[in-house]
C-alpha positions as a printed NumPy array, in Angstrom:
array([[  3.533,   9.712,  22.253],
       [  4.131,   5.89 ,  23.161],
       [  7.401,   7.099,  25.045],
       [  5.476,   9.394,  27.149],
       [  2.438,   6.895,  27.669],
       [  5.112,   3.92 ,  28.535],
       [  6.685,   6.36 ,  31.123],
       [  3.589,   7.836,  32.461],
       [  1.824,   4.548,  33.734],
       [  2.507,   5.55 ,  37.371],
       [  0.492,   7.445,  39.644],
       [  3.097,  10.339,  39.537],
       [  3.293,  10.533,  35.693],
       [ -0.628,  10.205,  35.616],
       [ -0.901,  13.274,  37.406],
       [  1.29 ,  15.123,  35.262],
       [ -0.651,  14.206,  32.387],
       [ -3.759,  15.108,  33.903],
       [ -2.46 ,  18.354,  34.821],
       [ -1.609,  18.731,  31.295],
       [ -5.037,  17.903,  30.049],
       [ -6.374,  20.593,  32.188],
       [ -4.126,  23.274,  31.18 ],
       [ -5.058,  22.678,  27.369],
       [ -8.737,  21.471,  27.567],
       [ -8.851,  21.913,  23.509],
       [ -5.816,  19.61 ,  22.803],
       [ -6.175,  16.089,  21.7  ],
       [ -2.508,  15.304,  22.673],
       [ -2.794,  14.776,  26.33 ],
       [ -6.115,  12.709,  26.203],
       [ -4.297,  10.518,  23.451],
       [ -1.122,  10.019,  25.989],
       [ -3.439,   9.464,  28.86 ],
       [ -5.272,   6.859,  26.971],
       [ -2.171,   5.037,  26.013],
       [ -0.91 ,   5.192,  29.685],
       [ -4.116,   3.231,  30.775],
       [ -3.731,   0.741,  28.134],
       [ -0.268,  -0.004,  29.301],
       [ -1.246,  -0.084,  32.848],
       [ -4.166,  -2.372,  31.774],
       [ -1.802,  -4.608,  30.105],
       [  0.9  ,  -4.784,  32.913],
       [ -2.029,  -5.965,  35.353],
       [ -3.384,  -8.492,  33.052],
       [  0.118,  -9.512,  31.685],
       [  0.883, -10.859,  28.04 ],
       [  0.392, -14.51 ,  28.783],
       [ -2.71 , -16.365,  27.081],
       [ -6.147, -15.74 ,  28.585],
       [ -6.085, -19.112,  30.579],
       [ -2.992, -18.355,  32.552],
       [ -4.24 , -14.885,  33.573],
       [ -5.344, -14.598,  37.327],
       [ -8.959, -14.16 ,  37.641],
       [ -8.702, -11.129,  39.869],
       [ -6.647,  -9.226,  36.955],
       [ -9.779,  -9.002,  34.786],
       [-11.835,  -6.424,  36.388],
       [ -9.205,  -3.901,  36.747],
       [ -7.999,  -4.676,  33.193],
       [-11.281,  -3.915,  31.416],
       [-12.259,  -0.818,  33.584],
       [ -8.572,   0.677,  32.587],
       [ -9.16 ,  -0.24 ,  28.955],
       [-12.79 ,   1.253,  29.1  ],
       [-11.549,   4.68 ,  30.523],
       [ -8.708,   4.612,  27.763],
       [-11.592,   4.042,  25.202],
       [-13.59 ,   6.948,  26.57 ],
       [-10.261,   9.092,  26.354],
       [ -9.287,   8.11 ,  22.807],
       [-12.764,   8.892,  21.724],
       [-12.75 ,  12.554,  23.066],
       [ -9.094,  13.056,  21.561],
       [-10.717,  12.1  ,  18.284],
       [-13.303,  14.41 ,  18.518],
       [-10.954,  16.971,  19.356],
       [ -8.762,  16.226,  16.18 ],
       [-10.558,  14.972,  13.569],
       [ -7.833,  14.951,  11.076],
       [ -5.521,  13.196,  13.37 ],
       [ -4.961,   9.374,  13.168],
       [ -3.228,   8.794,  16.526],
       [ -6.444,   8.7  ,  18.501],
       [ -8.176,   6.389,  15.842],
       [ -4.85 ,   4.029,  15.839],
       [ -5.633,   4.065,  19.667],
       [ -9.178,   2.848,  19.265],
       [ -8.111,  -0.04 ,  16.958],
       [ -5.468,  -1.177,  19.65 ],
       [ -8.169,  -0.812,  22.262],
       [-10.612,  -3.137,  20.046],
       [ -8.327,  -6.107,  20.681],
       [ -8.452,  -6.173,  24.948],
       [-12.112,  -5.075,  24.898],
       [-12.987,  -8.012,  22.063],
       [-15.305,  -5.455,  20.364],
       [-17.708,  -7.404,  17.773],
       [-16.433,  -7.339,  14.202],
       [-18.662,  -4.357,  12.904],
       [-17.318,  -1.905,  15.933],
       [-13.644,  -2.95 ,  14.772],
       [-14.461,  -2.328,  11.349],
       [-16.07 ,   1.174,  12.294],
       [-12.884,   1.764,  14.235],
       [-10.714,   0.59 ,  11.295],
       [-12.582,   2.773,   8.916],
       [-12.4  ,   5.986,  10.981],
       [ -8.582,   5.46 ,  10.981],
       [ -7.883,   4.674,   7.17 ],
       [ -9.958,   7.83 ,   6.434],
       [ -7.469,   9.818,   7.966],
       [ -3.946,   7.511,   6.939],
       [ -4.815,   4.742,   4.8  ],
       [ -1.126,   3.53 ,   5.361],
       [ -0.75 ,   3.831,   9.065],
       [  1.95 ,   1.852,  10.199],
       [  0.95 ,   0.964,  14.018],
       [ -2.722,   0.821,  13.225],
       [ -2.167,  -1.912,  10.413],
       [ -0.23 ,  -3.733,  13.214],
       [ -2.843,  -3.464,  15.846],
       [ -5.562,  -4.629,  13.152],
       [ -3.233,  -7.578,  12.413],
       [ -3.367,  -8.663,  16.007],
       [ -7.036,  -8.347,  16.181],
       [ -7.678, -10.355,  13.011],
       [ -5.259, -13.186,  14.391],
       [ -6.785, -16.724,  15.095],
       [ -5.953, -16.043,  19.189],
       [ -7.952, -12.898,  19.327],
       [-11.188, -12.273,  17.21 ],
       [-10.126, -13.636,  13.835],
       [ -8.426, -16.595,  11.877],
       [ -5.07 , -17.029,  10.127],
       [ -6.702, -17.192,   6.722],
       [ -8.397, -13.607,   7.453],
       [ -5.425, -12.098,   8.897],
       [ -3.04 , -13.254,   5.915],
       [ -5.547, -11.994,   3.493],
       [ -5.546,  -8.699,   5.335],
       [ -1.628,  -8.615,   5.298],
       [ -1.471,  -9.495,   1.512],
       [ -4.104,  -6.717,   0.614],
       [ -2.158,  -4.13 ,   2.808],
       [  1.121,  -4.929,   1.036],
       [ -0.213,  -4.564,  -2.254],
       [ -1.671,  -1.502,  -1.599],
       [  1.363,   0.055,  -0.102],
       [  4.433,   1.442,  -2.355],
       [  7.8  ,  -0.278,  -2.765],
       [  9.874,   0.71 ,   0.643],
       [  6.924,   1.272,   2.712],
       [  6.823,  -0.692,   5.983],
       [  3.723,  -2.297,   5.342],
       [  5.481,  -4.418,   2.406],
       [  6.634,  -6.438,   5.496],
       [  3.06 ,  -7.14 ,   6.778],
       [  2.686, -10.523,   5.363],
       [  5.995, -11.618,   7.035],
       [  4.559, -10.601,  10.082],
       [  1.273, -12.33 ,   9.289],
       [  3.092, -15.663,   8.886],
       [  5.312, -14.986,  11.945],
       [  2.189, -14.568,  14.029],
       [  0.795, -17.919,  12.812],
       [  4.451, -19.472,  13.818],
       [  4.191, -18.133,  17.186],
       [  0.718, -19.434,  17.646],
       [  1.682, -22.881,  16.634],
       [  2.161, -24.946,  19.758],
       [  4.926, -26.838,  18.039],
       [  6.937, -23.788,  17.997],
       [  8.72 , -21.565,  15.527],
       [  8.719, -22.677,  11.915],
       [ 11.227, -21.209,   9.72 ],
       [ 10.561, -23.048,   6.599],
       [  8.731, -20.24 ,   4.918],
       [ 11.147, -17.545,   5.912],
       [ 13.363, -17.709,   2.562],
       [ 10.388, -16.731,   0.415],
       [  9.307, -14.019,   2.675],
       [ 12.732, -12.625,   2.651],
       [ 13.255, -12.485,  -1.145],
       [  9.911, -10.634,  -1.49 ],
       [ 11.147,  -8.41 ,   1.357],
       [ 14.4  ,  -8.012,  -0.489],
       [ 12.67 ,  -6.918,  -3.819],
       [  9.85 ,  -4.808,  -2.429],
       [ 11.421,  -3.159,   0.541],
       [ 15.36 ,  -3.243,   0.543],
       [ 16.4  ,  -3.028,  -2.812],
       [ 13.327,  -0.307,  -3.089],
       [ 15.119,   1.408,  -0.34 ],
       [ 13.2  ,   1.629,   2.919],
       [ 11.195,   4.556,   3.567],
       [ 12.305,   6.564,   6.842],
       [ 10.041,   6.11 ,   9.832],
       [ 10.173,   6.514,  13.689],
       [ 10.307,   2.859,  13.943],
       [ 12.267,   1.615,  11.53 ],
       [ 14.743,   0.155,  13.913],
       [ 11.793,  -2.311,  14.731],
       [ 11.582,  -3.201,  11.174],
       [ 15.3  ,  -3.836,  10.84 ],
       [ 15.208,  -5.736,  14.3  ],
       [ 12.554,  -8.23 ,  13.209],
       [ 14.442,  -8.958,   9.941],
       [ 17.784,  -9.376,  11.685],
       [ 16.048, -11.767,  13.981],
       [ 14.659, -13.76 ,  11.123],
       [ 17.989, -13.799,   9.314],
       [ 19.664, -15.027,  12.24 ],
       [ 17.232, -17.837,  12.557],
       [ 17.841, -19.489,   9.25 ],
       [ 21.727, -18.628,   9.901],
       [ 22.08 , -15.966,   7.279],
       [ 24.374, -13.894,   9.416],
       [ 25.781, -11.762,   6.563],
       [ 22.315, -10.673,   5.65 ],
       [ 21.488, -10.086,   9.549],
       [ 24.468,  -8.011,   9.597],
       [ 23.035,  -5.642,   7.098],
       [ 20.099,  -5.065,   9.519],
       [ 22.131,  -4.894,  12.47 ],
       [ 24.104,  -2.064,  10.817],
       [ 21.301,  -0.135,   9.464],
       [ 19.859,   0.183,  13.083],
       [ 23.153,   2.181,  13.653],
       [ 23.317,   2.923,  17.617],
       [ 19.827,   2.144,  18.155],
       [ 18.512,  -1.149,  19.128],
       [ 15.285,  -2.943,  19.519],
       [ 14.109,  -6.359,  21.134],
       [ 11.372,  -6.654,  18.315],
       [ 11.352, -10.227,  17.118],
       [ 13.776, -11.238,  20.386],
       [ 11.098, -11.05 ,  22.738],
       [  9.828, -14.295,  22.327],
       [ 13.647, -15.404,  24.18 ],
       [ 13.594, -15.194,  28.021],
       [ 16.403, -12.619,  27.685],
       [ 15.8  , -10.878,  24.592],
       [ 18.593,  -8.256,  25.129],
       [ 21.129, -10.804,  25.597],
       [ 19.943, -12.799,  22.352],
       [ 19.942,  -9.701,  20.446],
       [ 23.355,  -8.749,  21.419],
       [ 24.735, -12.461,  20.931],
       [ 22.957, -12.469,  17.268],
       [ 24.84 ,  -9.083,  16.42 ],
       [ 28.018, -10.037,  17.669],
       [ 27.918, -12.982,  15.86 ],
       [ 26.336, -11.634,  12.491],
       [ 29.011,  -8.608,  12.497],
       [ 31.943, -10.987,  13.141],
       [ 30.741, -12.843,   9.736],
       [ 30.652,  -9.72 ,   7.643]])
């Protein structure tokens, strides 16, 4: 669905999705994709810079599109009460719409009632709870640790504490601090890698984040394991803080594979 929504953000793509929704009025799928397309369009207009750098004239359209997306996600959830996807979309929207905490909690409970280990939903919740949005470093870290403890070994959510600390590092005006990485990577080795990572549709992103982190602390032979695990796939996850993420990924991949 994310692939479809990312490519439907233009007017022609949106018309095709609207035609789909009209042709299948009882289906939640086109509404969910339309909702995600509106989210992608809204963030394209706003940009991903901190709020103080966003143009004033971008805000009205940003919130208009997110409000529209929220209505579509709610309609999709009504049509598919057992489907976690529109509920994960609602959790995603909580951040941009800056909903109050009670509203976020309601959205979160609706999602976890359908799927308590939903990867994308947890990632969106982590962002809502971080200090730069609606929470704090402490709250985000506790959420990540509790989620990882509930997840079985090998599940992608065992990586969440690492992602929480990475969010703190990125938010730090002093730059990316890698001092805490070795302890995280030892835990990941035990609970994710040695246990055998459970396959899922975005596992390349998990390997990319770890390859980035291993490369950052010059553990190139360990990074090579994750680059190889990605096979013919690639991801800029982790590398997107570089001005040229694709080139940064390729340079690190080449260096890691030469060393191992």
